Each structure stands twice: as structure tokens, then as C-alpha cells.
N, CA, C and O atoms as CSV, one atom per row, in Angstrom:
chain,resi,resn,atom,element,x,y,z
A,1,SER,N,N,100.169,88.792,113.683
A,1,SER,CA,C,100.736,87.598,113.051
A,1,SER,C,C,102.164,87.874,112.581
A,1,SER,O,O,102.602,89.022,112.503
A,2,ILE,N,N,102.862,86.808,112.276
A,2,ILE,CA,C,104.243,86.948,111.798
A,2,ILE,C,C,104.273,87.718,110.480
A,2,ILE,O,O,105.125,88.585,110.283
A,3,ILE,N,N,103.346,87.403,109.582
A,3,ILE,CA,C,103.338,88.054,108.263
A,3,ILE,C,C,103.179,89.564,108.401
A,3,ILE,O,O,103.928,90.323,107.787
A,4,SER,N,N,102.208,90.010,109.204
A,4,SER,CA,C,101.990,91.457,109.316
A,4,SER,C,C,103.177,92.144,109.984
A,4,SER,O,O,103.503,93.281,109.643
A,5,THR,N,N,103.820,91.471,110.925
A,5,THR,CA,C,105.008,92.047,111.561
A,5,THR,C,C,106.134,92.199,110.550
A,5,THR,O,O,106.790,93.239,110.494
A,6,LEU,N,N,106.360,91.152,109.744
A,6,LEU,CA,C,107.391,91.226,108.709
A,6,LEU,C,C,107.082,92.348,107.730
A,6,LEU,O,O,107.964,93.116,107.346
A,7,SER,N,N,105.818,92.430,107.331
A,7,SER,CA,C,105.429,93.445,106.356
A,7,SER,C,C,105.687,94.846,106.882
A,7,SER,O,O,106.157,95.711,106.144
A,8,ILE,N,N,105.385,95.072,108.141
A,8,ILE,CA,C,105.620,96.392,108.730
A,8,ILE,C,C,107.111,96.725,108.677
A,8,ILE,O,O,107.484,97.852,108.353
A,9,LEU,N,N,107.951,95.759,108.992
A,9,LEU,CA,C,109.399,95.992,108.943
A,9,LEU,C,C,109.849,96.329,107.528
A,9,LEU,O,O,110.619,97.270,107.335
A,10,GLU,N,N,109.380,95.575,106.536
A,10,GLU,CA,C,109.785,95.834,105.152
A,10,GLU,C,C,109.309,97.214,104.699
A,10,GLU,O,O,109.979,97.887,103.915
A,11,CYS,N,N,108.138,97.626,105.205
A,11,CYS,CA,C,107.582,98.927,104.822
A,11,CYS,C,C,108.362,100.091,105.436
A,11,CYS,O,O,108.180,101.239,105.030
A,12,GLN,N,N,109.216,99.808,106.396
A,12,GLN,CA,C,110.040,100.853,107.006
A,12,GLN,C,C,111.498,100.758,106.577
A,12,GLN,O,O,112.197,101.770,106.525
A,13,ASN,N,N,111.955,99.559,106.273
A,13,ASN,CA,C,113.373,99.337,105.966
A,13,ASN,C,C,113.556,99.037,104.485
A,13,ASN,O,O,113.676,97.879,104.084
A,14,TYR,N,N,113.577,100.087,103.684
A,14,TYR,CA,C,113.742,99.934,102.237
A,14,TYR,C,C,114.708,100.997,101.737
A,14,TYR,O,O,114.995,101.978,102.422
A,15,GLN,N,N,115.196,100.776,100.535
A,15,GLN,CA,C,115.998,101.794,99.855
A,15,GLN,C,C,115.111,102.460,98.808
A,15,GLN,O,O,114.223,101.821,98.243
A,16,SER,N,N,115.352,103.734,98.553
A,16,SER,CA,C,114.534,104.497,97.608
A,16,SER,C,C,115.156,104.514,96.222
A,16,SER,O,O,116.365,104.690,96.066
A,17,LEU,N,N,114.306,104.328,95.218
A,17,LEU,CA,C,114.691,104.518,93.817
A,17,LEU,C,C,113.961,105.768,93.352
A,17,LEU,O,O,112.735,105.763,93.246
A,18,THR,N,N,114.700,106.841,93.074
A,18,THR,CA,C,114.072,108.149,92.877
A,18,THR,C,C,114.319,108.775,91.509
A,18,THR,O,O,113.734,109.816,91.208
A,19,GLY,N,N,115.151,108.188,90.685
A,19,GLY,CA,C,115.545,108.824,89.430
A,19,GLY,C,C,114.451,108.863,88.385
A,19,GLY,O,O,113.768,107.865,88.155
A,20,SER,N,N,114.281,110.020,87.749
A,20,SER,CA,C,113.273,110.155,86.687
A,20,SER,C,C,113.594,109.263,85.489
A,20,SER,O,O,112.707,108.952,84.695
A,21,ASP,N,N,114.857,108.849,85.354
A,21,ASP,CA,C,115.227,108.001,84.213
A,21,ASP,C,C,114.715,106.570,84.362
A,21,ASP,O,O,114.897,105.763,83.449
A,22,ARG,N,N,114.076,106.230,85.494
A,22,ARG,CA,C,113.455,104.910,85.654
A,22,ARG,C,C,112.067,104.846,85.024
A,22,ARG,O,O,111.539,103.758,84.794
A,23,LYS,N,N,111.474,106.003,84.746
A,23,LYS,CA,C,110.100,106.011,84.247
A,23,LYS,C,C,110.028,105.478,82.818
A,23,LYS,O,O,110.949,105.652,82.020
A,24,ILE,N,N,108.899,104.820,82.520
A,24,ILE,CA,C,108.728,104.224,81.191
A,24,ILE,C,C,108.585,105.287,80.104
A,24,ILE,O,O,108.646,104.966,78.917
A,25,THR,N,N,108.397,106.534,80.490
A,25,THR,CA,C,108.331,107.623,79.513
A,25,THR,C,C,109.723,108.123,79.128
A,25,THR,O,O,109.856,108.918,78.198
A,26,TYR,N,N,110.752,107.669,79.827
A,26,TYR,CA,C,112.128,108.109,79.583
A,26,TYR,C,C,112.766,107.181,78.556
A,26,TYR,O,O,112.614,105.961,78.633
A,27,GLY,N,N,113.470,107.755,77.607
A,27,GLY,CA,C,114.135,106.953,76.572
A,27,GLY,C,C,115.380,106.261,77.088
A,27,GLY,O,O,115.542,106.083,78.296
A,28,ASN,N,N,116.258,105.870,76.181
A,28,ASN,CA,C,117.516,105.225,76.576
A,28,ASN,C,C,118.665,106.142,76.206
A,28,ASN,O,O,119.088,106.182,75.051
A,29,GLN,N,N,119.174,106.884,77.191
A,29,GLN,CA,C,120.257,107.838,76.953
A,29,GLN,C,C,121.635,107.219,77.149
A,29,GLN,O,O,122.521,107.398,76.314
A,30,ASN,N,N,121.819,106.491,78.252
A,30,ASN,CA,C,123.151,105.942,78.519
A,30,ASN,C,C,123.148,104.541,79.108
A,30,ASN,O,O,124.122,104.140,79.745
A,31,THR,N,N,122.077,103.792,78.911
A,31,THR,CA,C,121.992,102.352,79.169
A,31,THR,C,C,122.523,101.925,80.540
A,31,THR,O,O,123.701,101.608,80.702
A,32,VAL,N,N,121.624,101.927,81.509
A,32,VAL,CA,C,121.940,101.528,82.878
A,32,VAL,C,C,121.448,100.099,83.113
A,32,VAL,O,O,120.498,99.655,82.468
A,33,CYS,N,N,122.092,99.383,84.033
A,33,CYS,CA,C,121.723,98.006,84.360
A,33,CYS,C,C,121.512,97.865,85.863
A,33,CYS,O,O,122.241,98.462,86.655
A,34,ASP,N,N,120.506,97.066,86.256
A,34,ASP,CA,C,120.203,96.846,87.675
A,34,ASP,C,C,120.762,95.527,88.208
A,34,ASP,O,O,120.274,95.020,89.218
A,35,ARG,N,N,121.768,94.967,87.555
A,35,ARG,CA,C,122.290,93.659,87.970
A,35,ARG,C,C,122.765,93.670,89.421
A,35,ARG,O,O,122.678,92.647,90.101
A,36,GLY,N,N,123.266,94.804,89.907
A,36,GLY,CA,C,123.871,94.853,91.238
A,36,GLY,C,C,122.961,95.242,92.381
A,36,GLY,O,O,123.436,95.363,93.510
A,37,ILE,N,N,121.661,95.447,92.144
A,37,ILE,CA,C,120.812,95.878,93.260
A,37,ILE,C,C,120.114,94.680,93.910
A,37,ILE,O,O,119.584,93.802,93.229
A,38,HIS,N,N,120.131,94.670,95.238
A,38,HIS,CA,C,119.523,93.586,96.011
A,38,HIS,C,C,118.903,94.177,97.263
A,38,HIS,O,O,119.531,94.985,97.948
A,39,GLY,N,N,117.671,93.781,97.568
A,39,GLY,CA,C,117.020,94.238,98.790
A,39,GLY,C,C,115.624,94.772,98.528
A,39,GLY,O,O,115.068,94.609,97.442
A,40,TRP,N,N,115.069,95.416,99.554
A,40,TRP,CA,C,113.735,96.022,99.455
A,40,TRP,C,C,113.862,97.441,98.909
A,40,TRP,O,O,114.676,98.236,99.379
A,41,TYR,N,N,113.038,97.737,97.909
A,41,TYR,CA,C,113.091,99.044,97.247
A,41,TYR,C,C,111.692,99.628,97.098
A,41,TYR,O,O,110.700,98.913,96.954
A,42,ARG,N,N,111.656,100.962,97.140
A,42,ARG,CA,C,110.427,101.718,96.887
A,42,ARG,C,C,110.709,102.733,95.787
A,42,ARG,O,O,111.725,103.427,95.817
A,43,PHE,N,N,109.797,102.817,94.811
A,43,PHE,CA,C,109.870,103.870,93.791
A,43,PHE,C,C,109.189,105.107,94.357
A,43,PHE,O,O,108.062,105.031,94.844
A,44,GLU,N,N,109.869,106.246,94.293
A,44,GLU,CA,C,109.256,107.479,94.795
A,44,GLU,C,C,109.918,108.705,94.177
A,44,GLU,O,O,110.886,108.592,93.425
A,45,VAL,N,N,109.385,109.868,94.504
A,45,VAL,CA,C,109.843,111.168,94.004
A,45,VAL,C,C,109.757,111.150,92.471
A,45,VAL,O,O,108.703,110.815,91.932
A,46,ALA,N,N,110.809,111.492,91.771
A,46,ALA,CA,C,110.762,111.617,90.312
A,46,ALA,C,C,110.596,110.275,89.602
A,46,ALA,O,O,110.241,110.237,88.424
A,47,ALA,N,N,110.850,109.172,90.313
A,47,ALA,CA,C,110.710,107.847,89.696
A,47,ALA,C,C,109.254,107.411,89.579
A,47,ALA,O,O,108.968,106.401,88.936
A,48,GLY,N,N,108.333,108.147,90.184
A,48,GLY,CA,C,106.945,107.706,90.195
A,48,GLY,C,C,106.664,106.905,91.448
A,48,GLY,O,O,107.308,107.107,92.478
A,49,THR,N,N,105.698,105.989,91.366
A,49,THR,CA,C,105.239,105.312,92.582
A,49,THR,C,C,105.296,103.791,92.539
A,49,THR,O,O,105.251,103.154,93.592
A,50,ARG,N,N,105.395,103.188,91.352
A,50,ARG,CA,C,105.273,101.728,91.276
A,50,ARG,C,C,105.818,101.213,89.952
A,50,ARG,O,O,106.130,101.993,89.052
A,51,MET,N,N,105.930,99.901,89.842
A,51,MET,CA,C,106.284,99.282,88.567
A,51,MET,C,C,105.059,99.282,87.657
A,51,MET,O,O,103.933,99.149,88.135
A,52,PRO,N,N,105.270,99.429,86.357
A,52,PRO,CA,C,104.148,99.298,85.430
A,52,PRO,C,C,103.664,97.850,85.404
A,52,PRO,O,O,104.443,96.927,85.640
A,53,THR,N,N,102.368,97.652,85.115
A,53,THR,CA,C,101.812,96.300,85.050
A,53,THR,C,C,101.403,95.926,83.628
A,53,THR,O,O,100.666,94.961,83.422
A,54,SER,N,N,101.876,96.680,82.665
A,54,SER,CA,C,101.727,96.291,81.258
A,54,SER,C,C,103.069,96.520,80.579
A,54,SER,O,O,103.896,97.302,81.047
A,55,CYS,N,N,103.264,95.834,79.485
A,55,CYS,CA,C,104.559,95.824,78.815
A,55,CYS,C,C,104.906,97.198,78.241
A,55,CYS,O,O,104.195,97.692,77.367
A,56,PRO,N,N,105.988,97.823,78.719
A,56,PRO,CA,C,106.423,99.092,78.130
A,56,PRO,C,C,107.228,98.829,76.862
A,56,PRO,O,O,107.670,97.701,76.639
A,57,PRO,N,N,107.426,99.843,76.031
A,57,PRO,CA,C,108.317,99.655,74.881
A,57,PRO,C,C,109.729,99.318,75.361
A,57,PRO,O,O,110.121,99.703,76.463
A,58,LYS,N,N,110.490,98.602,74.536
A,58,LYS,CA,C,111.901,98.387,74.878
A,58,LYS,C,C,112.648,99.693,74.663
A,58,LYS,O,O,112.105,100.636,74.088
A,59,GLN,N,N,113.892,99.750,75.123
A,59,GLN,CA,C,114.713,100.970,75.037
A,59,GLN,C,C,114.062,102.130,75.798
A,59,GLN,O,O,114.127,103.280,75.363
A,60,ARG,N,N,113.443,101.819,76.925
A,60,ARG,CA,C,112.877,102.838,77.812
A,60,ARG,C,C,113.528,102.733,79.177
A,60,ARG,O,O,114.274,101.792,79.447
A,61,CYS,N,N,113.251,103.685,80.025
A,61,CYS,CA,C,113.783,103.810,81.399
A,61,CYS,C,C,115.295,103.609,81.445
A,61,CYS,O,O,115.833,102.972,82.350
A,62,ASN,N,N,115.966,104.179,80.432
A,62,ASN,CA,C,117.428,104.271,80.374
A,62,ASN,C,C,118.120,102.907,80.319
A,62,ASN,O,O,119.181,102.709,80.911
A,63,THR,N,N,117.490,101.961,79.589
A,63,THR,CA,C,118.098,100.637,79.444
A,63,THR,C,C,117.649,99.994,78.145
A,63,THR,O,O,116.797,100.536,77.441
A,64,HIS,N,N,118.219,98.842,77.828
A,64,HIS,CA,C,117.807,98.103,76.628
A,64,HIS,C,C,116.490,97.361,76.866
A,64,HIS,O,O,115.531,97.522,76.112
A,65,ALA,N,N,116.456,96.540,77.934
A,65,ALA,CA,C,115.296,95.687,78.203
A,65,ALA,C,C,114.537,96.227,79.417
A,65,ALA,O,O,115.021,96.164,80.547
A,66,SER,N,N,113.341,96.757,79.162
A,66,SER,CA,C,112.530,97.437,80.176
A,66,SER,C,C,111.774,96.425,81.035
A,66,SER,O,O,111.086,95.548,80.513
A,67,GLY,N,N,111.912,96.557,82.378
A,67,GLY,CA,C,111.269,95.622,83.298
A,67,GLY,C,C,109.914,96.110,83.773
A,67,GLY,O,O,109.728,97.291,84.064
A,68,TRP,N,N,108.961,95.171,83.849
A,68,TRP,CA,C,107.595,95.494,84.266
A,68,TRP,C,C,107.009,94.326,85.057
A,68,TRP,O,O,107.438,93.184,84.890
A,69,LEU,N,N,106.026,94.612,85.923
A,69,LEU,CA,C,105.412,93.612,86.791
A,69,LEU,C,C,104.318,92.875,86.025
A,69,LEU,O,O,103.310,93.468,85.642
A,70,ASN,N,N,104.526,91.576,85.805
A,70,ASN,CA,C,103.559,90.766,85.060
A,70,ASN,C,C,102.560,90.166,86.049
A,70,ASN,O,O,102.676,89.006,86.445
A,71,GLY,N,N,101.588,90.972,86.433
A,71,GLY,CA,C,100.595,90.575,87.428
A,71,GLY,C,C,100.148,91.790,88.204
A,71,GLY,O,O,100.750,92.860,88.110
A,72,ALA,N,N,99.084,91.618,88.976
A,72,ALA,CA,C,98.520,92.745,89.722
A,72,ALA,C,C,99.330,93.033,90.980
A,72,ALA,O,O,99.933,92.132,91.564
A,73,HIS,N,N,99.336,94.294,91.387
A,73,HIS,CA,C,99.904,94.645,92.687
A,73,HIS,C,C,98.989,94.085,93.789
A,73,HIS,O,O,97.773,94.020,93.607
A,74,PRO,N,N,99.560,93.686,94.916
A,74,PRO,CA,C,98.739,93.118,95.991
A,74,PRO,C,C,97.942,94.187,96.730
A,74,PRO,O,O,98.274,95.372,96.688
A,75,THR,N,N,96.889,93.746,97.405
A,75,THR,CA,C,96.196,94.603,98.359
A,75,THR,C,C,96.968,94.552,99.681
A,75,THR,O,O,97.872,93.731,99.841
A,76,VAL,N,N,96.620,95.412,100.612
A,76,VAL,CA,C,97.244,95.363,101.936
A,76,VAL,C,C,96.986,93.997,102.574
A,76,VAL,O,O,97.881,93.408,103.180
A,77,ALA,N,N,95.747,93.497,102.432
A,77,ALA,CA,C,95.364,92.220,103.046
A,77,ALA,C,C,96.123,91.031,102.455
A,77,ALA,O,O,96.277,90.006,103.119
A,78,ASP,N,N,96.593,91.157,101.227
A,78,ASP,CA,C,97.345,90.060,100.594
A,78,ASP,C,C,98.678,89.803,101.285
A,78,ASP,O,O,99.231,88.709,101.177
A,79,GLY,N,N,99.195,90.798,101.990
A,79,GLY,CA,C,100.515,90.653,102.596
A,79,GLY,C,C,101.594,90.608,101.532
A,79,GLY,O,O,101.496,91.274,100.501
A,80,GLN,N,N,102.626,89.815,101.790
A,80,GLN,CA,C,103.739,89.704,100.844
A,80,GLN,C,C,103.405,88.667,99.780
A,80,GLN,O,O,103.044,87.535,100.100
A,81,VAL,N,N,103.527,89.057,98.518
A,81,VAL,CA,C,103.247,88.144,97.407
A,81,VAL,C,C,104.473,88.038,96.505
A,81,VAL,O,O,105.334,88.917,96.493
A,82,THR,N,N,104.530,86.951,95.756
A,82,THR,CA,C,105.587,86.776,94.761
A,82,THR,C,C,105.002,87.051,93.388
A,82,THR,O,O,103.934,86.545,93.046
A,83,ARG,N,N,105.700,87.848,92.610
A,83,ARG,CA,C,105.287,88.165,91.246
A,83,ARG,C,C,106.481,87.991,90.316
A,83,ARG,O,O,107.622,87.861,90.759
A,84,THR,N,N,106.192,87.991,89.025
A,84,THR,CA,C,107.239,87.913,88.012
A,84,THR,C,C,107.437,89.280,87.386
A,84,THR,O,O,106.472,89.929,86.982
A,85,VAL,N,N,108.681,89.718,87.304
A,85,VAL,CA,C,109.011,90.899,86.508
A,85,VAL,C,C,109.535,90.397,85.172
A,85,VAL,O,O,110.462,89.589,85.115
A,86,CYS,N,N,108.926,90.890,84.097
A,86,CYS,CA,C,109.351,90.551,82.741
A,86,CYS,C,C,110.196,91.684,82.181
A,86,CYS,O,O,109.995,92.853,82.511
A,87,PHE,N,N,111.134,91.321,81.338
A,87,PHE,CA,C,111.988,92.307,80.679
A,87,PHE,C,C,111.753,92.231,79.173
A,87,PHE,O,O,111.967,91.192,78.549
A,88,HIS,N,N,111.307,93.354,78.599
A,88,HIS,CA,C,110.959,93.427,77.182
A,88,HIS,C,C,112.214,93.589,76.338
A,88,HIS,O,O,112.931,94.584,76.452
A,89,TRP,N,N,112.468,92.601,75.492
A,89,TRP,CA,C,113.595,92.676,74.565
A,89,TRP,C,C,113.247,91.908,73.302
A,89,TRP,O,O,112.507,90.925,73.347
A,90,GLY,N,N,113.782,92.359,72.176
A,90,GLY,CA,C,113.423,91.750,70.899
A,90,GLY,C,C,111.949,91.981,70.657
A,90,GLY,O,O,111.440,93.078,70.890
A,91,SER,N,N,111.263,90.958,70.193
A,91,SER,CA,C,109.820,91.086,69.957
A,91,SER,C,C,109.030,90.446,71.096
A,91,SER,O,O,107.830,90.207,70.954
A,92,ASN,N,N,109.686,90.164,72.224
A,92,ASN,CA,C,109.070,89.422,73.316
A,92,ASN,C,C,108.972,90.287,74.575
A,92,ASN,O,O,109.986,90.726,75.118
A,93,CYS,N,N,107.742,90.525,75.029
A,93,CYS,CA,C,107.523,91.324,76.241
A,93,CYS,C,C,108.044,90.638,77.497
A,93,CYS,O,O,108.235,91.285,78.527
A,94,CYS,N,N,108.277,89.322,77.414
A,94,CYS,CA,C,108.808,88.599,78.574
A,94,CYS,C,C,109.996,87.735,78.152
A,94,CYS,O,O,110.059,86.545,78.462
A,95,ASN,N,N,110.928,88.354,77.445
A,95,ASN,CA,C,112.115,87.662,76.933
A,95,ASN,C,C,112.936,87.067,78.073
A,95,ASN,O,O,113.414,85.937,77.979
A,96,LEU,N,N,113.095,87.833,79.148
A,96,LEU,CA,C,113.789,87.388,80.361
A,96,LEU,C,C,112.899,87.749,81.541
A,96,LEU,O,O,112.077,88.660,81.440
A,97,SER,N,N,113.056,87.044,82.661
A,97,SER,CA,C,112.204,87.349,83.817
A,97,SER,C,C,112.948,87.094,85.116
A,97,SER,O,O,113.996,86.449,85.150
A,98,ARG,N,N,112.370,87.621,86.179
A,98,ARG,CA,C,112.943,87.482,87.518
A,98,ARG,C,C,111.789,87.537,88.521
A,98,ARG,O,O,110.884,88.358,88.373
A,99,SER,N,N,111.812,86.676,89.534
A,99,SER,CA,C,110.805,86.736,90.603
A,99,SER,C,C,111.130,87.876,91.562
A,99,SER,O,O,112.292,88.113,91.891
A,100,VAL,N,N,110.090,88.575,92.005
A,100,VAL,CA,C,110.231,89.613,93.027
A,100,VAL,C,C,109.133,89.405,94.068
A,100,VAL,O,O,108.090,88.822,93.771
A,101,ASN,N,N,109.370,89.882,95.278
A,101,ASN,CA,C,108.327,89.923,96.297
A,101,ASN,C,C,107.805,91.349,96.362
A,101,ASN,O,O,108.561,92.309,96.214
A,102,VAL,N,N,106.493,91.476,96.587
A,102,VAL,CA,C,105.856,92.796,96.618
A,102,VAL,C,C,104.967,92.889,97.854
A,102,VAL,O,O,104.269,91.936,98.202
A,103,ILE,N,N,104.999,94.036,98.508
A,103,ILE,CA,C,104.119,94.316,99.646
A,103,ILE,C,C,103.430,95.656,99.408
A,103,ILE,O,O,104.064,96.634,99.012
A,104,ASN,N,N,102.123,95.685,99.657
A,104,ASN,CA,C,101.368,96.931,99.647
A,104,ASN,C,C,101.438,97.515,101.054
A,104,ASN,O,O,100.893,96.948,102.000
A,105,CYS,N,N,102.110,98.647,101.179
A,105,CYS,CA,C,102.307,99.285,102.488
A,105,CYS,C,C,101.230,100.320,102.800
A,105,CYS,O,O,101.404,101.135,103.706
A,106,GLY,N,N,100.133,100.298,102.070
A,106,GLY,CA,C,99.054,101.257,102.304
A,106,GLY,C,C,99.094,102.375,101.296
A,106,GLY,O,O,98.249,102.443,100.403
A,107,ASP,N,N,100.080,103.264,101.429
A,107,ASP,CA,C,100.210,104.391,100.502
A,107,ASP,C,C,101.256,104.151,99.424
A,107,ASP,O,O,101.415,104.977,98.525
A,108,TYR,N,N,101.966,103.043,99.499
A,108,TYR,CA,C,103.030,102.760,98.528
A,108,TYR,C,C,103.339,101.267,98.529
A,108,TYR,O,O,102.884,100.524,99.399
A,109,TYR,N,N,104.112,100.848,97.549
A,109,TYR,CA,C,104.542,99.455,97.431
A,109,TYR,C,C,106.042,99.361,97.665
A,109,TYR,O,O,106.790,100.285,97.346
A,110,VAL,N,N,106.478,98.228,98.229
A,110,VAL,CA,C,107.904,97.914,98.278
A,110,VAL,C,C,108.117,96.590,97.557
A,110,VAL,O,O,107.260,95.706,97.565
A,111,TYR,N,N,109.276,96.482,96.939
A,111,TYR,CA,C,109.618,95.327,96.101
A,111,TYR,C,C,110.943,94.741,96.569
A,111,TYR,O,O,111.913,95.470,96.776
A,112,TYR,N,N,110.979,93.417,96.735
A,112,TYR,CA,C,112.253,92.768,97.030
A,112,TYR,C,C,112.866,92.330,95.709
A,112,TYR,O,O,112.360,91.429,95.039
A,113,ILE,N,N,113.957,92.979,95.348
A,113,ILE,CA,C,114.604,92.806,94.050
A,113,ILE,C,C,115.955,92.134,94.251
A,113,ILE,O,O,116.716,92.495,95.149
A,114,THR,N,N,116.240,91.156,93.406
A,114,THR,CA,C,117.546,90.473,93.461
A,114,THR,C,C,118.232,90.577,92.107
A,114,THR,O,O,118.343,89.594,91.374
A,115,GLY,N,N,118.680,91.758,91.791
A,115,GLY,CA,C,119.416,91.971,90.548
A,115,GLY,C,C,118.579,91.709,89.307
A,115,GLY,O,O,117.351,91.651,89.377
A,116,THR,N,N,119.250,91.551,88.171
A,116,THR,CA,C,118.599,91.219,86.905
A,116,THR,C,C,119.309,90.007,86.309
A,116,THR,O,O,120.433,89.694,86.702
A,117,PRO,N,N,118.656,89.314,85.355
A,117,PRO,CA,C,119.287,88.147,84.739
A,117,PRO,C,C,120.494,88.488,83.861
A,117,PRO,O,O,121.177,87.584,83.381
A,118,GLY,N,N,120.761,89.756,83.650
A,118,GLY,CA,C,121.890,90.161,82.819
A,118,GLY,C,C,121.869,91.655,82.597
A,118,GLY,O,O,121.173,92.383,83.304
A,119,CYS,N,N,122.623,92.116,81.622
A,119,CYS,CA,C,122.649,93.533,81.261
A,119,CYS,C,C,122.460,93.654,79.740
A,119,CYS,O,O,122.913,92.796,78.982
A,120,SER,N,N,121.797,94.713,79.310
A,120,SER,CA,C,121.337,95.757,80.225
A,120,SER,C,C,119.820,95.677,80.422
A,120,SER,O,O,119.037,95.923,79.505
A,121,LEU,N,N,119.446,95.331,81.629
A,121,LEU,CA,C,118.054,95.215,82.030
A,121,LEU,C,C,117.843,96.092,83.255
A,121,LEU,O,O,118.754,96.299,84.057
A,122,ARG,N,N,116.603,96.610,83.384
A,122,ARG,CA,C,116.348,97.534,84.486
A,122,ARG,C,C,114.898,97.436,84.937
A,122,ARG,O,O,114.003,97.172,84.133
A,123,TYR,N,N,114.675,97.650,86.229
A,123,TYR,CA,C,113.325,97.715,86.784
A,123,TYR,C,C,112.779,99.115,86.530
A,123,TYR,O,O,113.334,100.105,87.008
A,124,CYS,N,N,111.693,99.187,85.779
A,124,CYS,CA,C,111.132,100.478,85.369
A,124,CYS,C,C,109.999,100.890,86.305
A,124,CYS,O,O,109.523,100.101,87.120
A,125,SER,N,N,109.583,102.146,86.165
A,125,SER,CA,C,108.555,102.684,87.057
A,125,SER,C,C,107.575,103.567,86.294
A,125,SER,O,O,107.805,103.962,85.151
A,126,THR,N,N,106.479,103.855,86.975
A,126,THR,CA,C,105.445,104.719,86.428
A,126,THR,C,C,104.749,105.418,87.590
A,126,THR,O,O,105.021,105.124,88.754
A,127,ASP,N,N,103.836,106.360,87.262
A,127,ASP,CA,C,103.107,107.076,88.319
A,127,ASP,C,C,101.944,106.243,88.841
A,127,ASP,O,O,101.219,106.685,89.732
């Protein structure tokens, strides 16, 4: 089908996010922003394997507003799904948000990310 063909392509044509400072266990040392990133991305190596699916503390993963996936990761059979990434700021776990597409590639996930609603916000990761 068209969907499975597209998914296979996305699972091969992605950019890697590998920095340990993306993990939700990392504090905020020098405040990075993901406003300029666009495309398919995979978390791997020191960054862990996926976005967290519960609200992390703010001031984590080297930014002010920590981004997390508000919803479950898809199964392989789900194909490409749309989810909301929430950014924790102030007393609100979903103060700002952005839609992302997610594909389960079998052993890993890829995410279609289109920047952030502002700075300093960042897409965070976990194991």
C-alpha cells in the first residue's frame, strides 16, 4: 500500500538526534532551542530511543520548556499517526504544543518535527 511504502522511506531517510543533553534526566546548562529543526528525526545513541510520554519537569533536556509526546507511540500496524507534543512551562505541562507525525519503524520511532512554537523549547528524549 501507499502508506507502508511511505513509512519504509521515512524509516530510512531521517536525521539523527544523538546528544545526551536531550534526555529528560539532563538539567538546563545552556538553554538550547529547536525552533530551526524540520524533517524526520530519530532519537538514538546518547539521546536515548524515543520521546517521553509523560510530562517531564521543566528546565530539563537543556532548555526552558521540555517537550514530551502527549499520547501513546504507534504500533507498526498503525502506520503514520499524528500526535501532540506538549511543552512544559510555568505550572502547565502543556503550556505550548505542536503537532508531530510519528512512525513505528519496528526497532525505533521516527518523528516528523516542524520546529517549536518559540524559544526556548526543545523536543526531549528518554530511553
